[in-house]
TIDREN-597707 format. One line per 3 residues: their letters; for each residue x, z, y of C-alpha. Coordinates in Angstrom, 2 decimals. Example, Ala and Ser with C-alpha at 12.3 -4.5 7.8 and 13.67 -1.06 7.14 Angstrom:
BEGIN
AS) 12.30 7.80 -4.50; 13.67 7.14 -1.06
This chain:
BEGIN
MSK) 39.61 3.49 129.62; 43.47 3.53 129.13; 45.93 5.21 131.79
KTL) 47.41 1.14 132.67; 43.59 -0.21 133.24; 42.75 2.93 135.44
RKR) 46.33 2.53 137.44; 45.12 -1.20 137.98; 41.94 -0.22 139.44
IAV) 43.47 2.49 141.65; 45.97 -0.55 143.22; 43.01 -2.45 143.61
AAV) 41.45 0.15 145.51; 44.16 0.93 147.96; 45.38 -2.83 148.65
SAL) 41.43 -3.50 149.36; 41.53 -0.20 152.02; 45.02 -1.69 153.28
GAG) 43.17 -4.88 154.25; 40.41 -3.00 155.97; 42.92 -1.38 158.12
LLS) 41.80 1.62 156.57; 43.99 4.05 154.28; 41.84 7.28 152.65
VVS) 44.28 10.43 153.14; 41.93 12.50 150.63; 40.72 11.32 146.66
IPT) 38.11 8.72 146.31; 34.49 9.87 146.22; 33.06 10.59 142.81
ANA) 29.68 8.98 142.06; 27.96 11.77 143.04; 29.33 12.11 146.51
TNN) 26.56 11.42 149.39; 27.21 10.15 152.70; 25.44 11.02 155.79
TTA) 24.70 8.12 157.54; 23.31 9.91 161.15; 25.85 8.79 163.59
ITV) 27.31 11.49 165.57; 25.54 12.20 169.28; 27.66 13.68 172.60
NDV) 26.96 17.15 171.60; 28.58 17.06 168.45; 32.09 16.57 169.05
RIN) 34.30 19.44 170.21; 38.19 20.73 170.12; 37.76 23.95 167.68
TQT) 39.83 26.44 169.90; 39.51 29.29 166.87; 41.24 27.10 164.59
AGT) 44.02 26.41 166.75; 44.40 29.92 167.62; 44.84 31.36 171.32
NLA) 46.02 29.68 174.53; 49.48 30.58 173.71; 50.02 29.96 169.67
AGV) 51.67 26.69 168.24; 52.24 25.19 171.55; 48.42 25.04 172.94
CAI) 48.85 25.52 176.38; 45.24 25.64 177.45; 42.18 23.77 176.09
DSV) 39.45 22.89 178.63; 36.30 25.54 178.11; 34.06 22.15 178.05
ASS) 35.95 20.44 175.65; 35.51 23.20 172.93; 31.96 23.38 173.36
QVL) 29.27 21.64 172.48; 27.72 20.48 175.82; 26.60 16.71 177.16
GAL) 28.69 14.76 179.47; 32.05 12.89 178.86; 35.14 14.81 180.13
GTG) 37.04 11.79 181.22; 40.52 10.43 180.80; 41.57 11.97 183.92
STA) 41.04 15.25 182.94; 44.19 17.68 182.25; 42.57 20.99 181.91
TTI) 43.30 20.45 178.21; 47.51 20.51 177.83; 49.70 21.16 174.92
AVG) 53.09 20.90 174.13; 55.09 17.98 171.99; 54.29 19.00 168.26
AKL) 51.41 20.96 168.66; 48.23 20.20 166.86; 44.75 20.38 167.79
QFV) 41.67 20.37 165.35; 38.73 18.34 166.53; 35.34 18.93 164.35
TGT) 31.65 17.62 164.72; 28.70 19.23 164.45; 25.49 18.54 161.93
NGL) 26.13 14.82 162.40; 28.76 13.41 160.81; 29.16 9.20 160.94
GSL) 31.55 8.57 163.64; 35.24 7.81 164.42; 37.51 9.37 166.66
VIS) 39.92 6.77 167.91; 43.59 8.11 170.02; 45.20 6.60 173.07
GPA) 48.41 8.05 174.14; 51.11 9.80 172.79; 49.56 11.61 169.50
TWA) 48.30 10.36 165.95; 46.00 11.97 163.54; 47.42 13.87 160.61
GQP) 48.41 11.26 158.28; 47.84 13.56 154.76; 46.53 16.78 154.51
VST) 48.45 19.68 155.83; 48.33 23.49 154.58; 45.90 25.61 154.81
SDL) 48.09 27.95 157.06; 48.53 24.65 159.37; 44.72 24.21 159.71
TGL) 42.70 22.26 157.69; 43.45 18.29 157.39; 41.00 15.70 157.18
ASQ) 37.89 16.88 155.49; 36.41 14.92 152.68; 35.00 11.22 153.31
ATV) 37.49 10.85 156.37; 39.63 7.93 156.27; 42.45 7.34 158.82
SSD) 44.08 4.45 160.03; 47.55 2.76 159.02; 49.02 3.30 162.50
LKT) 47.15 6.75 162.00; 45.08 6.31 165.71; 42.04 6.05 164.43
VGF) 40.01 8.64 162.13; 36.60 7.76 160.85; 34.04 10.03 158.89
ADN) 30.95 9.89 157.05; 29.97 13.66 156.23; 28.72 17.03 157.71
AAS) 31.24 18.80 160.05; 33.94 16.48 159.78; 37.33 17.49 161.42
AIL) 40.66 15.79 161.81; 43.96 17.05 163.29; 45.49 15.49 166.24
VAT) 49.45 15.71 166.32; 50.99 15.58 169.89; 54.03 13.36 169.60
GVG) 55.28 12.93 172.90; 54.86 13.63 176.74; 51.94 11.80 178.62
AVT) 48.45 11.43 178.74; 45.96 11.07 175.77; 42.78 9.94 175.41
VSA) 40.46 10.88 172.26; 37.40 8.82 172.50; 34.45 9.44 170.20
YNA) 32.38 6.60 168.61; 29.37 6.65 167.03; 30.06 4.70 163.90
ATP) 32.69 5.14 161.13; 34.71 2.35 162.88; 34.88 1.48 166.28
AAA) 33.94 -1.92 165.77; 30.63 -0.98 164.32; 30.16 1.28 167.23
TAV) 27.50 0.92 169.73; 28.67 3.43 172.01; 31.60 5.45 173.35
VKT) 29.63 9.23 173.03; 32.42 11.29 174.26; 36.24 11.16 175.73
FGI) 38.59 13.91 175.69; 41.50 13.69 178.62; 44.68 15.78 176.90
NVV) 47.88 16.56 178.83; 50.83 16.62 176.34; 54.00 18.23 177.96
ASC) 57.27 19.38 177.12; 56.84 23.42 176.69; 53.83 25.65 177.82
SGA) 56.35 26.86 180.29; 53.93 27.59 183.08; 51.84 29.38 180.26
DVV) 50.63 32.96 181.32; 52.44 33.23 184.92; 49.68 32.86 187.89
SAA) 49.32 29.89 189.12; 47.67 30.00 192.97; 46.68 26.34 192.65
NSV) 44.63 27.34 189.60; 43.19 30.60 190.41; 39.92 31.09 191.83
LAI) 39.05 32.59 195.29; 34.92 32.44 196.50; 33.46 34.35 198.52
NDA) 29.78 36.20 197.73; 27.40 38.49 198.71; 27.20 39.91 195.43
DEQ) 30.03 41.19 192.90; 29.62 38.07 190.63; 32.63 38.44 188.02
ATS) 31.78 35.33 186.44; 33.64 33.21 188.88; 33.62 29.45 188.19
TST) 33.76 28.00 191.27; 36.27 27.81 194.16; 33.24 27.25 196.70
DET) 32.38 30.07 199.44; 28.54 31.00 199.30; 26.93 30.70 202.65
LDY) 26.15 33.81 203.97; 22.77 34.49 205.42; 22.75 36.87 208.34
IDQ) 21.46 39.78 206.20; 24.75 39.51 204.23; 26.54 40.00 207.24
DYA) 24.79 43.53 208.95; 26.54 46.09 209.96; 27.81 48.29 207.08
STV) 27.49 45.60 205.26; 29.81 44.66 201.86; 30.90 41.04 201.54
YIN) 32.83 40.34 197.89; 35.45 37.96 197.26; 35.49 37.12 193.61
VLL) 38.96 36.24 191.82; 39.82 34.38 188.61; 43.23 34.64 187.82
RDG) 44.62 30.98 185.98; 47.77 30.19 184.62; 49.71 26.81 185.09
FKA) 47.53 25.29 182.66; 44.58 26.45 184.08; 44.30 29.27 181.04
NLA) 43.27 32.63 181.34; 45.94 35.26 181.55; 46.96 37.09 178.73
TDV) 48.81 40.10 180.48; 48.05 42.66 182.78; 48.89 41.95 186.61
VLQ) 48.84 43.51 189.61; 46.43 42.59 192.09; 46.50 43.31 195.57
ATG) 44.12 42.59 198.35; 44.99 43.32 202.10; 42.83 42.87 204.91
TNG) 43.62 42.77 208.72; 41.98 44.54 211.67; 41.55 47.71 209.85
ALV) 38.77 46.36 207.62; 38.42 48.59 204.13; 39.10 46.68 201.01
GID) 38.93 47.70 197.46; 38.77 46.07 194.13; 36.30 46.49 192.05
QAG) 35.11 49.55 194.06; 34.47 50.29 197.65; 36.82 49.73 200.15
ISS) 38.98 53.06 201.15; 41.68 52.06 203.05; 43.12 48.74 204.78
TGV) 44.94 47.88 201.41; 43.88 47.77 197.68; 45.94 47.97 194.92
AAT) 44.80 47.70 191.63; 46.30 46.61 187.83; 43.76 44.17 186.14
KGS) 44.04 41.53 183.34; 42.86 37.99 184.78; 40.79 36.97 181.75
SAQ) 37.48 35.40 181.49; 35.65 38.53 180.45; 37.76 40.57 182.97
TVS) 37.59 38.79 186.58; 37.66 41.12 189.74; 36.11 41.10 192.91
VFV) 37.39 42.22 196.34; 34.99 44.44 198.29; 35.23 44.03 201.78
SQD) 33.39 46.38 204.41; 33.79 47.92 208.02; 35.72 50.84 208.62
TTT) 32.45 52.61 210.45; 34.30 55.77 210.97; 36.93 54.87 212.71
NPG) 35.11 51.95 214.73; 31.39 52.83 214.73; 29.26 49.42 215.87
KAL) 32.00 47.70 216.17; 32.15 44.18 214.40; 35.02 43.06 211.86
TTT) 36.29 39.84 211.77; 39.29 40.32 209.10; 41.48 38.27 207.02
VTV) 41.84 39.26 203.43; 45.29 37.99 201.31; 45.15 38.28 197.71
TAN) 48.46 38.25 195.56; 48.57 38.82 191.83; 52.47 39.89 190.83
GTV) 53.60 39.15 194.40; 52.30 35.62 194.84; 50.04 34.88 197.13
IGT) 46.81 33.78 195.49; 44.75 32.40 198.65; 43.32 34.00 201.81
KTI) 39.61 34.22 203.12; 38.20 35.31 206.30; 35.29 37.43 206.36
TIL) 32.88 38.58 209.54; 30.56 41.33 209.38; 28.40 41.90 212.48
GLP) 28.50 44.97 214.58; 25.70 46.98 216.37; 23.87 45.66 219.51
SSI) 25.98 45.98 222.48; 24.58 43.86 225.31; 21.76 42.61 226.13
EVP) 21.11 39.02 228.20; 18.10 38.02 230.05; 18.82 34.58 231.40
QAN) 16.51 33.89 234.32; 15.38 30.73 232.76; 13.97 32.43 229.73
VTI) 11.68 34.27 232.00; 8.21 32.55 232.89; 6.01 33.06 236.05
GTA) 2.77 35.43 235.21; -0.90 35.61 236.15; -3.42 38.03 235.26
TSA) -5.82 35.77 233.69; -2.95 33.73 231.07; -2.15 34.52 227.57
TTT) 0.41 37.16 228.36; 2.32 36.52 224.63; 3.32 32.51 225.78
TNA) 3.33 32.54 229.39; 3.64 36.27 230.64; 6.86 36.32 228.74
FKF) 10.54 36.24 228.72; 13.09 36.25 226.15; 16.68 38.34 225.29
IVK) 19.84 37.71 223.67; 21.29 40.42 221.79; 24.80 40.62 221.23
DNA) 27.90 42.72 219.44; 30.69 43.66 220.80; 32.38 40.84 219.82
GNR) 30.09 38.66 221.21; 28.03 37.63 217.94; 24.56 36.57 218.71
LEI) 21.95 39.03 216.94; 18.77 38.73 215.50; 15.98 41.08 216.56
APA) 13.75 42.89 214.06; 10.34 43.58 215.08; 9.25 47.09 215.93
ATG) 6.50 49.09 217.89; 6.09 47.36 221.25; 6.95 49.88 224.09
AIG) 7.73 50.16 227.26; 11.80 49.26 228.16; 14.43 50.97 230.05
GTS) 13.34 53.32 233.33; 11.84 50.77 235.82; 9.71 51.90 238.58
YNP) 7.25 49.30 239.47; 6.75 48.34 242.98; 2.65 47.78 243.27
ASG) 3.82 44.87 245.85; 5.14 42.83 243.07; 2.28 42.63 241.53
VSA) 3.80 43.36 238.29; 2.32 46.45 236.51; 4.22 47.22 233.42
VTT) 6.88 45.07 231.17; 6.80 45.63 227.26; 8.82 44.15 224.49
AGA) 7.37 42.36 221.56; 10.62 42.97 219.44; 12.20 45.92 220.57
YAT) 15.60 47.81 218.51; 14.51 48.54 215.20; 17.00 48.96 212.11
SYR) 18.55 45.36 211.40; 19.88 43.07 213.60; 21.34 39.97 212.39
SPL) 22.88 36.90 213.32; 20.54 33.78 213.16; 24.08 32.08 212.77
DNS) 23.36 28.52 214.38; 22.46 30.22 217.40; 19.05 28.51 217.84
GNG) 17.26 31.76 219.25; 15.23 31.67 216.72; 16.29 35.39 216.45
DGK) 15.82 36.50 220.09; 13.92 39.36 221.54; 10.69 38.52 223.41
GTF) 8.90 40.76 226.13; 5.87 40.56 227.66; 4.59 41.79 231.43
TCS) 1.49 41.78 233.15; 0.22 40.93 236.38; -2.46 41.97 239.23
ATV) -5.17 39.64 239.98; -4.80 40.37 243.52; -1.10 40.23 244.50
SGS) 1.83 37.89 244.14; 5.25 39.05 244.08; 8.67 39.95 242.33
QSV) 9.95 42.48 240.37; 13.85 43.10 239.60; 13.72 44.49 235.74
TIG) 16.29 46.00 233.40; 15.61 46.51 229.70; 17.46 48.54 227.47
FYN) 17.45 50.87 224.17; 19.70 52.81 221.95; 20.97 51.61 218.99
AAL) 21.59 52.71 215.60; 24.94 54.82 216.66; 22.73 56.11 219.83
ALV) 24.63 54.20 222.04; 22.44 53.26 225.48; 22.31 49.42 225.62
KSN) 20.87 47.72 229.03; 20.51 44.49 229.94; 21.26 42.48 233.28
PFT) 18.93 43.12 236.28; 16.04 39.54 236.19; 13.40 38.73 238.20
VNC) 9.87 39.18 237.00; 7.14 37.03 239.23; 3.76 37.36 239.17
SVG) 1.12 34.87 240.58; -2.47 35.19 241.48; -2.87 31.66 239.75
GIN) -4.32 28.12 241.10; -2.86 25.71 242.83; -3.93 26.28 246.64
TFT) -1.29 23.76 248.15; 1.65 21.26 246.64; 4.66 19.12 247.46
VST) 5.75 15.78 245.75; 9.35 14.68 245.90; 11.61 12.11 244.44
DKA) 15.17 12.85 243.33; 16.65 10.20 244.94; 15.69 7.90 248.19
TYS) 17.31 4.86 246.73; 17.25 3.75 243.06; 18.81 0.70 241.46
PGE) 17.12 -0.87 238.54; 17.68 0.70 235.36; 18.12 4.11 236.47
IAT) 15.93 7.14 235.91; 13.97 8.76 238.42; 12.91 12.06 238.29
LTI) 9.48 12.98 240.00; 8.54 16.41 240.86; 5.18 18.71 241.87
AGF) 5.76 21.98 243.22; 2.37 23.92 243.17; 1.74 27.14 245.25
DAL) -0.81 29.64 245.34; -2.95 31.15 247.66; -0.32 33.55 249.06
GKK) 2.17 30.64 249.05; 4.18 32.20 245.90; 5.19 29.24 243.15
VAN) 2.36 28.98 240.60; 2.18 30.40 237.27; 3.66 28.82 234.39
ATT) -0.15 28.62 232.89; -1.13 26.47 235.64; -1.59 22.72 234.58
MGA) -2.32 19.36 236.65; -5.94 19.39 235.82; -8.31 16.10 236.22
GYA) -5.83 15.23 239.48; -2.89 13.82 237.08; -5.16 10.65 237.13
NLS) -3.83 9.97 240.60; -0.10 9.63 239.08; 1.37 6.50 240.51
MPG) 5.07 5.42 240.87; 5.03 1.58 241.41; 8.27 -0.24 240.24
MTL) 8.72 2.54 237.53; 7.50 3.18 234.11; 6.53 6.70 232.83
IGA) 8.94 7.77 229.93; 7.57 9.38 226.90; 3.99 10.54 226.68
AAT) 1.18 9.53 229.09; 0.34 12.32 231.59; -2.54 14.44 230.72
SAD) -4.52 17.10 232.42; -3.10 19.59 230.26; 0.87 19.10 231.47
AFD) 1.85 22.66 232.23; 4.14 23.60 235.09; 7.26 25.54 234.52
QGI) 8.81 27.74 237.57; 6.34 26.88 239.44; 7.25 22.61 239.05
RTY) 6.02 19.80 236.89; 8.28 16.98 236.36; 7.90 13.34 235.47
KFR) 11.00 11.17 234.27; 10.60 7.28 235.08; 12.78 4.30 234.40
VDQ) 13.46 2.24 237.55; 12.50 -1.50 236.62; 13.79 -4.91 238.06
AEG) 11.60 -5.70 240.86; 13.50 -4.66 244.30; 11.87 -3.82 247.45
SFV) 10.23 -0.58 249.23; 7.58 1.25 247.34; 5.40 4.04 247.80
GQA) 4.58 6.50 245.10; 1.70 9.26 244.69; 0.51 12.20 242.64
QPT) -2.00 14.60 242.83; -2.44 17.96 240.60; -5.81 19.94 240.89
ATT) -5.58 22.03 244.08; -7.91 23.82 246.41; -6.84 23.49 249.83
DDA) -4.74 19.97 249.28; -7.35 17.97 247.51; -5.81 14.59 248.28
AKT) -2.91 12.73 246.45; 0.48 12.97 248.61; 2.89 9.83 248.71
VAY) 6.23 9.68 248.73; 8.24 6.75 249.49; 11.20 4.99 247.91
TIK) 13.14 1.91 247.63; 14.55 -0.09 244.54; 17.64 -2.23 245.41
SAT) 20.39 -3.93 242.87; 23.46 -1.72 242.93; 25.29 -5.48 243.46
ATV) 24.81 -7.06 246.36; 22.42 -10.28 246.07; 22.42 -13.10 248.50
TNA) 18.95 -14.60 249.30; 18.28 -18.81 249.30; 17.51 -17.63 253.44
EVL) 20.68 -16.12 253.84; 22.90 -18.95 251.92; 21.12 -22.02 254.34
KSI) 21.91 -19.87 257.47; 25.40 -19.97 256.37; 25.43 -23.32 255.73
VSL) 24.01 -24.04 259.85; 26.64 -21.73 260.93; 29.24 -23.40 259.18
IAS) 28.46 -27.00 259.91; 28.11 -25.92 263.64; 31.65 -24.38 263.70
INK) 32.66 -27.67 262.44; 30.98 -29.85 264.68; 32.72 -27.60 267.93
QIQ) 36.33 -27.84 266.35; 35.74 -31.92 266.25; 34.36 -32.36 269.91
ALQ) 37.57 -29.94 270.79; 39.82 -32.33 268.87; 38.56 -35.43 270.79
KLI) 38.83 -33.86 274.16; 42.06 -33.48 273.29; 42.63 -36.80 272.22
LKR) 41.24 -38.46 275.41; 43.43 -36.34 277.68; 46.45 -37.71 276.26
């Protein structure tokens, strides 16, 4: 074949390529070349950070770690984690699959010709670039292309699953790139981009700024809480040089950097790279403030720049015990002591944090002497002090202490009791005095009452039944309504909630029922009857239902009309007499 003929064929090939909108920047494939027809997938396309160099080389400020790894998911056009300066280059590569195309939107182009080896490899074989340098198509394995930033602004690279976007069925991935004038914020600590996260462990692979929700066990007295720190620069990149990292805690907290705290201020030099993320250790000074709770605000700085603050609470040892009288049942000798001969107590540290009681061996509490006339013979706890008191956090009472007491079968009475124990610092912790009541059991007499004498329609009425044992004391919490519940009746009202049953229990000597007052007005008589020995008949209670807004009956209207007519007649008669006199 002559040189003239060869030149003509090359020219024809070039014109055809231009007509198709694509211009090959490499030699025409030989007859032996084979194209990979497998389309790229979301896992195939990435930015080659190794070829691009370090974060500070050739104007590459920072590369998103997601963009440089073969992972699922689009980065999104709003991503700014990849930042480069004007004129900088990024190499996009594919993995094992090779049929696809990359399209640029924004101030950047694909390298229009092969670049030198020292400047990164240019377009791989079989790659083509459009005449406007915005689209690259490729059809071989491990294809690559070089993006060059041409101006400041947002750049988006979209990867399609065909050698031309027109032939593609989907965009498999997008890359958001921010182009800046220069990497002036590189390697300078940025508080906005750095990460502080509270954790219960020294986890130096910090990737989130979200604080862990600490369980109560993580805040035990003498525990260590960790603030994991990751320093980033103005482009969300790891720092390349050492900085002075400092952590300072208030209220006498012990802080240390990658070590247990030894003073209220920890100072250390550290390199903020991904492999050397650090943690601030926070704990109590149990020597200076034994048993005391700690709430501290820790401030972290790097090279004098405040990265952020975190407030941490670590619980103290038990300091007080509260026994609300409402938490003490009325007991009896025949009841189940774990449920009805019982009381609950609340333990708090010196700062008022509610602590959880860790169950331990039961035993006598305090130094109370029991008066035989009270009917109370013993008081014990089901959760005496062990080694761990922890906060339930939600103040639900699930972690409160529990105690029980024993009652005589023949005596009804009460006993003032104080409970207490020694905490781990050997300090005596005592409760407020509270009253334990015992009943000989069973209802002997009872009373019935309502909370109001007169109700309006729509109001809520409360019926109270008070029971008394054979010795005139309030009945125990184990007492129930019995078969007499069937005689419960409140005309003009509707019971709220579940229907009454024989198992309805008394609490603090009373049983209450709630009723919704109906619309019917008038005077009514209700009744109730728990099963009792002496009082063996239902007792009644009278009440009135009357609208709060005054209403006028027809009879009242008629009476008023008659009265008005009579008044008018009198006035007419008086007027007639006056006229006749004249």
